[in-house]
C-alpha positions as CSV (number, residue, x, y, z in Angstrom):
1,M,117.5,114.0,109.1
2,S,118.9,111.3,111.5
3,C,121.7,110.5,113.0
4,E,122.8,106.8,113.8
5,L,120.9,104.1,116.8
6,G,123.2,101.5,115.9
7,S,121.5,98.3,114.6
8,V,117.8,98.4,113.2
9,Q,116.0,96.1,111.6
10,E,116.9,96.5,107.8
11,A,113.9,97.8,105.3
12,K,114.9,97.0,101.9
13,M,114.8,97.7,98.2
14,D,116.0,95.9,95.4
15,H,119.5,95.6,95.2
16,Q,119.6,96.1,91.6
17,T,117.0,99.0,91.3
18,Q,119.1,100.6,94.2
19,L,122.4,100.4,92.6
20,R,120.3,101.9,89.1
21,L,119.6,104.8,90.9
22,T,122.5,105.0,92.3
23,R,124.7,105.4,89.6
24,E,121.9,107.9,87.9
25,L,122.7,109.9,91.1
26,L,126.1,110.2,91.2
27,H,126.4,110.9,87.8
28,L,124.1,113.5,88.3
29,I,126.0,115.1,91.2
30,D,129.3,114.8,88.8
31,C,127.5,116.5,85.9
32,N,126.6,119.3,88.4
33,E,122.8,118.7,86.5
34,T,119.5,117.1,88.4
35,S,116.2,115.7,86.8
36,Q,114.8,117.6,84.7
37,A,111.4,118.5,83.2
38,E,111.1,118.9,79.6
39,S,109.9,122.9,79.6
40,F,108.9,125.3,82.6
41,S,105.4,125.4,83.3
42,L,102.7,127.6,84.8
43,N,100.2,127.0,87.7
44,P,97.2,129.7,87.6
45,V,97.1,131.0,91.4
46,T,93.0,130.6,91.1
47,R,93.9,127.1,92.1
48,Y,95.1,127.6,95.9
49,T,92.8,130.9,96.0
50,C,89.4,129.8,94.0
51,V,86.5,128.5,96.5
52,A,85.0,126.3,93.9
53,H,87.8,124.8,92.8
54,L,88.5,123.5,96.7
55,A,84.7,122.2,96.0
56,R,85.9,120.4,93.1
57,E,89.3,119.2,94.5
58,Q,87.2,117.8,97.5
59,A,84.8,115.9,95.5
60,V,86.8,114.5,92.7
61,L,90.2,113.7,95.2
62,F,89.3,113.6,98.2
63,R,85.9,111.0,98.3
64,G,86.2,109.8,94.3
65,V,89.5,108.4,95.3
66,P,90.8,105.8,97.8
67,L,93.0,108.0,100.6
68,M,95.4,106.2,102.9
69,V,94.5,106.5,106.4
70,G,97.2,104.7,108.5
71,L,99.4,101.9,108.5
72,S,98.6,98.2,109.2
73,C,100.5,98.3,113.0
74,E,97.9,100.4,114.5
75,L,95.4,97.9,114.7
76,P,97.6,94.9,115.3
77,G,94.8,93.1,116.6
78,S,91.0,92.2,116.8
79,G,88.7,95.0,118.2
80,D,92.0,97.4,117.3
81,Y,90.3,100.5,115.1
82,L,90.3,104.0,114.0
83,T,88.3,107.1,112.9
84,D,89.5,109.6,110.5
85,D,86.9,111.9,109.8
86,R,89.6,114.6,107.4
87,C,87.9,113.8,104.6
88,G,84.6,115.4,105.6
89,V,83.0,111.4,105.7
90,P,83.2,110.3,109.0
91,I,85.1,106.9,108.9
92,A,86.1,103.8,110.9
93,V,88.1,100.6,110.4
94,V,88.1,97.5,113.0
95,R,90.1,94.8,112.9
96,L,88.3,91.8,112.7
97,P,89.0,88.6,114.2
98,D,90.0,86.8,111.4
99,G,92.9,89.6,110.8
100,G,90.8,91.2,108.1
101,L,89.7,94.6,108.2
102,S,85.8,96.7,108.1
103,A,85.5,99.9,107.1
104,F,82.2,102.2,107.5
105,I,80.5,105.5,108.0
106,N,80.9,106.4,111.6
107,V,77.2,107.1,111.5
108,C,74.6,105.2,113.7
109,R,71.6,104.1,111.6
110,H,69.6,105.3,114.6
111,R,69.7,108.8,115.0
112,G,73.0,109.4,113.2
113,A,75.3,109.8,116.4
114,R,78.9,108.9,115.7
115,V,79.5,105.5,116.8
116,L,83.3,105.2,118.3
117,D,85.7,107.7,118.7
118,D,89.2,108.2,118.1
119,R,91.4,105.1,118.5
120,G,90.9,102.4,120.6
121,T,89.6,98.6,121.2
122,L,86.6,97.1,121.3
123,T,85.8,93.7,123.0
124,G,83.3,92.1,120.3
125,S,81.5,94.4,119.1
126,M,80.3,98.5,119.3
127,V,77.7,100.6,121.3
128,C,76.2,103.7,120.2
129,P,76.7,106.1,122.8
130,Y,73.3,107.4,122.8
131,H,70.9,105.0,123.0
132,G,72.4,101.7,123.3
133,W,72.0,100.2,119.2
134,V,74.7,97.3,119.2
135,Y,76.9,96.5,116.3
136,D,79.3,93.5,115.6
137,L,83.1,94.4,114.3
138,A,82.0,94.2,111.0
139,G,79.5,96.8,111.2
140,N,76.6,94.3,111.2
141,L,73.3,95.8,113.6
142,R,72.7,93.4,116.3
143,T,70.4,94.8,118.6
144,V,68.3,97.8,118.5
145,A,67.1,99.6,121.9
146,P,64.7,99.4,123.3
147,A,63.4,96.2,120.7
148,E,59.5,97.1,121.5
149,N,59.0,100.2,119.6
150,F,60.9,99.0,116.5
151,Q,58.9,96.3,115.3
152,G,58.7,95.5,112.0
153,L,62.5,97.1,111.9
154,T,65.1,93.9,110.5
155,C,68.6,94.2,111.9
156,A,69.7,93.8,108.6
157,E,68.5,97.1,106.9
158,R,70.2,99.4,109.5
159,S,73.5,98.4,109.4
160,L,76.0,100.9,109.6
161,T,77.0,102.1,106.1
162,R,80.2,99.9,104.4
163,L,83.2,101.4,102.8
164,A,85.5,99.3,100.7
165,V,88.9,98.8,102.3
166,C,92.3,97.3,101.4
167,E,95.0,96.6,103.6
168,Q,98.6,96.4,101.3
169,H,101.7,96.3,102.6
170,G,101.5,97.6,105.3
171,L,99.1,100.6,104.3
172,I,95.2,100.7,104.9
173,W,93.6,102.6,101.9
174,V,89.6,103.8,102.6
175,S,86.6,104.7,100.0
176,S,84.6,106.9,101.8
177,V,82.4,106.8,99.3
178,P,79.7,103.9,99.7
179,D,79.7,100.9,96.9
180,R,83.1,102.4,95.6
181,V,85.3,99.0,94.6
182,I,89.0,99.7,95.3
183,E,90.8,97.3,92.8
184,P,93.9,95.5,94.3
185,L,96.4,97.7,92.7
186,A,95.0,100.9,92.6
187,P,96.4,102.1,95.6
188,M,100.6,102.6,94.7
189,G,100.0,101.7,91.1
190,A,103.4,100.7,89.7
191,L,105.3,101.3,93.0
192,T,103.6,98.2,94.7
193,Q,106.3,96.3,95.1
194,E,109.3,98.4,95.6
195,I,106.7,99.8,98.7
196,A,105.9,96.4,99.9
197,N,110.0,95.6,99.9
198,Y,109.9,97.8,103.1
199,H,107.3,95.6,105.0
200,F,105.8,99.1,106.9
201,E,103.8,96.0,108.2
202,K,106.4,95.4,110.9
203,F,106.9,98.9,111.6
204,A,105.8,100.5,115.2
205,L,104.0,103.8,115.3
206,Y,106.5,106.4,117.6
207,R,104.1,109.6,117.4
208,R,101.8,111.7,115.7
209,V,101.3,115.1,115.1
210,Q,99.0,117.1,113.7
211,L,99.3,120.7,112.2
212,D,95.9,123.4,111.2
213,K,97.8,125.6,108.8
214,A,96.9,129.1,107.0
215,F,97.9,127.7,103.3
216,N,96.3,126.0,100.5
217,W,96.6,122.2,101.1
218,K,99.0,121.9,98.5
219,M,101.6,123.4,99.1
220,V,102.1,121.2,101.9
221,I,103.0,118.3,98.9
222,E,105.2,121.0,97.3
223,T,107.3,121.5,100.3
224,F,108.8,118.0,99.9
225,L,109.2,118.3,95.9
226,E,112.3,120.1,95.4
227,N,115.4,120.6,97.7
228,W,116.4,124.1,95.3
229,H,115.4,126.0,98.8
230,F,117.7,124.3,101.1
231,P,120.6,126.4,101.2
232,F,118.3,129.6,101.5
233,V,115.6,127.8,104.1
234,H,117.7,125.4,105.8
235,R,120.5,126.6,106.2
236,R,120.3,126.1,110.1
237,T,118.7,122.3,109.7
238,V,119.4,119.9,107.2
239,L,121.4,121.7,105.0
240,P,124.8,120.0,106.1
241,I,122.9,116.7,105.9
242,F,121.8,117.0,102.4
243,L,123.5,117.5,98.9
244,P,121.3,120.5,97.6
245,S,120.0,121.5,94.5
246,V,120.4,117.6,93.2
247,S,117.5,115.0,92.7
248,L,116.6,111.9,90.9
249,F,112.6,111.7,89.9
250,E,110.9,109.5,88.7
251,A,107.0,109.1,87.9
252,F,104.9,106.0,88.2
253,G,101.8,106.8,86.7
254,R,99.6,109.2,89.3
255,H,102.6,108.7,91.8
256,G,106.0,109.4,91.7
257,R,109.3,109.0,93.5
258,L,111.9,111.9,94.9
259,I,115.4,111.2,95.7
260,M,117.5,113.3,97.6
261,P,121.0,112.0,97.7
262,R,122.7,112.7,101.8
263,R,126.5,114.5,101.7
264,S,127.5,110.8,102.8
265,I,126.4,109.3,99.5
266,L,129.6,110.4,98.4
267,Q,131.5,107.2,100.9
268,M,130.2,105.2,98.4
269,R,132.4,105.5,95.9
270,D,134.9,104.1,98.0
271,E,133.0,101.1,99.3
272,P,132.6,97.6,97.1
273,I,129.4,97.8,94.6
274,E,127.8,95.0,96.8
275,Q,127.9,96.8,100.1
276,W,126.2,100.0,98.5
277,S,122.9,101.5,100.1
278,L,121.2,103.5,98.3
279,L,118.5,103.6,101.6
280,K,121.1,104.9,104.0
281,H,122.3,107.7,102.0
282,S,119.4,109.2,100.8
283,L,115.8,111.0,101.3
284,I,113.7,108.7,99.2
285,I,110.2,110.3,99.3
286,Y,106.9,108.7,97.6
287,W,104.0,110.7,96.3
288,L,100.9,108.8,96.5
289,F,98.4,110.5,94.8
290,P,96.4,112.5,95.7
291,N,97.3,113.8,99.5
292,T,100.1,111.0,101.1
293,L,103.6,110.8,101.7
294,L,106.1,108.3,102.2
295,L,109.3,109.4,103.5
296,W,112.0,107.0,103.6
297,Q,114.8,108.7,106.4
298,G,117.6,106.5,106.5
299,D,115.8,104.2,109.1
300,H,112.8,104.6,109.6
301,L,109.7,106.2,108.0
302,E,107.9,109.5,107.7
303,T,104.5,109.9,106.5
304,W,102.6,113.2,105.8
305,Q,98.9,113.4,105.0
306,V,97.2,116.3,104.2
307,F,93.5,117.5,104.1
308,P,92.3,120.8,102.6
309,D,89.7,122.7,105.2
310,Q,86.0,122.0,104.2
311,E,85.0,125.3,103.3
312,R,88.3,127.8,103.2
313,V,90.7,127.5,100.2
314,N,93.6,129.1,102.6
315,R,93.3,126.5,105.7
316,C,94.4,122.8,105.3
317,T,95.5,120.0,108.2
318,A,98.6,118.2,108.2
319,Q,99.5,115.4,109.7
320,V,102.4,113.9,110.2
321,S,104.0,110.2,111.6
322,I,107.0,108.8,112.6
323,Y,107.2,104.9,111.9
324,T,110.2,103.0,113.5
325,P,111.1,99.7,112.5
326,Q,110.5,98.5,116.0
327,A,108.7,99.8,119.0
328,A,110.8,102.3,121.4
329,T,111.8,100.3,124.7
330,S,114.5,102.4,126.3
331,V,115.1,105.4,127.4
332,R,118.1,105.8,124.9
333,E,115.5,104.9,122.1
334,R,112.9,107.4,122.9
335,E,115.2,110.3,122.9
336,Y,116.9,109.1,119.1
337,W,113.6,109.4,118.0
338,D,112.7,112.3,120.0
339,K,115.5,114.2,118.8
340,N,114.2,113.1,115.0
341,M,110.9,114.5,115.7
342,A,112.2,117.5,116.7
343,L,114.3,118.7,113.9
344,L,111.2,117.4,111.6
345,L,109.1,120.0,113.2
346,E,111.5,122.6,113.6
347,T,112.5,122.3,109.8
348,V,109.2,121.6,108.0
349,D,107.1,123.6,110.6
350,G,109.3,126.0,111.6
351,E,111.2,126.9,108.0
352,D,109.2,125.2,105.5
353,F,105.3,126.1,106.5
354,Q,106.5,129.8,107.4
355,I,107.4,130.1,104.0
356,S,104.2,128.7,102.6
357,E,102.1,131.3,105.4
358,R,103.1,134.7,103.4
359,I,103.2,132.7,99.9
360,Q,99.7,132.4,100.7
361,G,99.1,135.8,101.9
362,G,100.6,137.1,98.6
363,L,98.7,135.4,96.6
364,R,95.3,137.4,96.7
365,S,97.5,140.6,96.0
366,G,97.3,140.8,92.2
367,A,100.9,140.3,91.8
368,Q,101.1,137.7,88.7
369,E,98.3,134.9,87.3
370,H,100.6,132.0,87.8
371,L,103.6,130.6,90.3
372,T,106.2,129.3,87.7
373,F,107.7,125.5,87.9
374,G,111.0,125.5,86.5
375,R,112.9,122.5,84.4
376,H,114.7,122.0,87.5
377,E,111.0,121.1,88.8
378,P,110.3,117.7,87.6
379,A,108.0,116.4,90.9
380,L,106.5,119.6,91.1
381,Q,105.4,119.7,87.5
382,H,103.9,116.3,88.0
383,F,102.0,116.7,91.1
384,H,100.3,119.5,89.9
385,R,99.8,118.1,86.3
386,Q,98.1,114.9,88.1
387,I,95.7,116.8,90.0
388,W,95.0,118.8,87.1
389,L,94.1,115.5,84.9
390,A,91.8,114.3,87.2
391,L,89.8,117.3,88.0
392,E,89.4,116.8,84.2
393,E,88.6,113.5,83.2
394,A,85.9,113.4,86.6
395,P,82.5,113.9,85.2
396,A,81.1,117.1,85.7
397,P,79.0,117.6,88.8
398,A,75.5,117.7,88.4
399,D,73.4,120.3,88.5
């Protein structure tokens, strides 16, 4: 969705991987084919409309597995912090003086007030805005107030409730369940090294937009996992940029990678193979289980994170962010990235999400019991299969 800005820091994907994927894409284009699943599949409508199913998703997917809360570049220095309530648990993450991170439930151990708000920088401690209890950056309680009224209470037993946090190749993951450990390779699995090669830790956050939408959260992910709708939905926006109805999908455990070629990929046939750049001529979409999308857009990173409403199955919050290889400092750079964000919002919110709202409105009509995913939609099938497997494998809720 972007035009050229000139020389920027180039992200990398292993060149042999780029060559392999480019050859596969060109073969699909030549044969007028696309990646395919073994058969079509059916997805029950109740997975978008059932309140009990939503509660199960929230327990297993949004509180049972690590979730990405941001990029390392958002917390560059000691005392920098962010907060995130979207999974239903108030989370805070703070950069420590030694360069590491601490994460905890953002609830004071005195009377339950929120300790931190939004994002910002701390000067060395956290002070609860309700009664002035003081915590260090790691969440350890240092001062109770007034101290003479808490005789017999030790600071150690009232430290903030810690959460596991994992910073991996520029991405920050947090488990919202206390005492839950995050395995080193768990967040990105087999995609870890591929994503590491982009060096997202060196990027800069340019702009973030939060969208509150009237449809089930899974439809946000679905929007990005096929391009067969481009000729019908995106004629005015991105259809001239992309080759529709052809894509290359590969599953990586619970995650997946979908590549949509830009029309410019055809120019590569006339270039020496050593100059082939898949990153320049395609949209590369990483779905990271369960609710995160990383989109490599030729010269920048676009991320989507989606969370369901805590009570309403037909509501969700989608947050989109643009990260650039270097901070925008000139008027020309800001105009360029603003243009990218405008096109993004016009395409996704103005076109895709309009369709999604109408779909959600029709799901309760009784017209059908299932949605149907064709063989040509393997990424959609994989997404829903992994969600369903996670729900099936999780322990049954206690009575």
